[in-house]
C-alpha positions in Angstrom: 90.8 35.6 53.0 89.1 31.8 52.6 91.6 28.9 53.8 92.5 26.2 51.3 91.2 22.5 51.2 94.7 21.4 53.8 94.0 24.3 56.0 90.0 23.7 56.1 91.1 19.6 57.1 93.4 20.9 60.1 90.0 23.1 61.4 88.5 19.9 61.1 90.2 17.8 63.0 91.3 20.3 65.9 87.7 20.7 66.4 86.8 17.0 66.5 89.9 16.1 69.1 88.8 17.4 71.7 85.3 15.1 71.9 87.8 12.1 72.1 89.7 13.6 75.2 89.8 10.5 77.5 89.1 7.9 75.0 92.7 6.7 74.5 91.6 3.4 76.1 88.6 2.7 73.3 90.7 4.1 70.5 93.0 1.2 71.0 90.4 -1.2 70.9 88.9 0.1 67.9 92.5 0.7 66.3 92.9 -3.0 67.3 90.2 -4.3 65.5 90.4 -2.6 62.4 94.0 -3.7 62.0 92.9 -7.1 62.6 90.3 -6.7 60.0 93.3 -5.6 57.7 95.1 -8.8 58.5 92.0 -10.4 57.8 90.7 -11.6 61.1 87.3 -10.8 62.4 86.4 -9.2 65.3 83.4 -7.8 66.9 83.5 -5.2 69.2 79.7 -3.9 71.1 79.5 -0.3 71.7 76.7 0.4 74.4 76.1 3.1 77.2 73.5 6.0 78.2 72.2 8.5 75.3 74.7 11.4 75.4 77.8 8.9 76.5 79.7 9.4 73.1 78.8 6.0 71.6 78.3 7.8 67.9 81.6 9.9 68.9 83.6 6.8 68.6 82.0 5.2 66.0 82.6 8.0 63.8 85.8 7.7 65.1 86.6 3.8 64.0 84.9 5.0 60.4 87.1 7.4 59.3 90.7 5.2 60.6 88.6 2.6 58.1 90.9 3.2 55.1 90.0 1.3 52.3 87.4 -0.5 54.1 83.7 -0.7 53.2 81.6 0.8 56.3 78.4 0.0 56.9 75.8 1.6 59.6 72.5 0.9 61.0 70.9 2.9 63.0 68.6 1.0 65.9 65.3 2.4 67.2 63.5 1.1 70.1 60.4 0.7 67.9 61.9 -2.4 65.9 63.9 -3.8 69.3 61.0 -6.8 69.6 62.2 -7.8 65.3 64.7 -10.0 65.3 68.1 -9.0 63.4 66.6 -6.0 62.4 69.9 -4.0 62.7 71.4 -6.7 60.6 68.8 -6.7 57.7 69.5 -2.5 57.8 73.4 -3.4 57.4 73.4 -6.0 54.5 70.4 -5.0 52.2 72.0 -2.5 50.3 75.0 -4.6 50.1 73.0 -7.8 48.9 71.1 -5.7 45.9 74.1 -5.1 44.5 75.7 -7.9 44.7 72.1 -10.0 43.3 72.7 -6.8 40.5 76.3 -7.4 40.0 75.4 -11.7 40.0 73.8 -11.1 36.8 76.5 -9.3 35.0 78.5 -11.1 32.4 81.4 -10.5 34.8 79.8 -13.3 36.9 78.4 -16.4 34.9 78.7 -19.2 37.5 76.4 -16.3 40.2 74.0 -16.0 37.0 73.1 -19.4 36.0 72.4 -19.6 39.9 70.1 -16.9 39.9 67.9 -18.3 37.5 
C-alpha cells in the first residue's frame, strides 16, 4: 500500500526534525529575521562554522520557512575567496537577467526607454 501525499509530507517532517535538535536559539533568530522581512524590514545574519556543524540544515530550515518570499542561494567555494563579491554576483545575476528581460516589455515603458 502506498502513502498518500499528506502522509509522505508527514514522514518527511519526521525525518528532517532530528537534524535541528538543540537548535532552538538559531531557529528563533532565523524566524525573527524572516518575520522582520515580511514586515518590510531588512536584516542580515551571518551563518558560519566548521564543516559538518549544520549550517546548510539551518539555511534549508530558513528557506522552508520563507513562505511567499523569493529565496536566492549561492554556493561559496574556496577558489573564489579572493574574488570580491563573487557570491553576491552569483545571487543577483539570475534576478538581474529576469529584470532586464521584463524591463524591455511593454509593461515597463519608462524602464524600456532608459535601457536603450
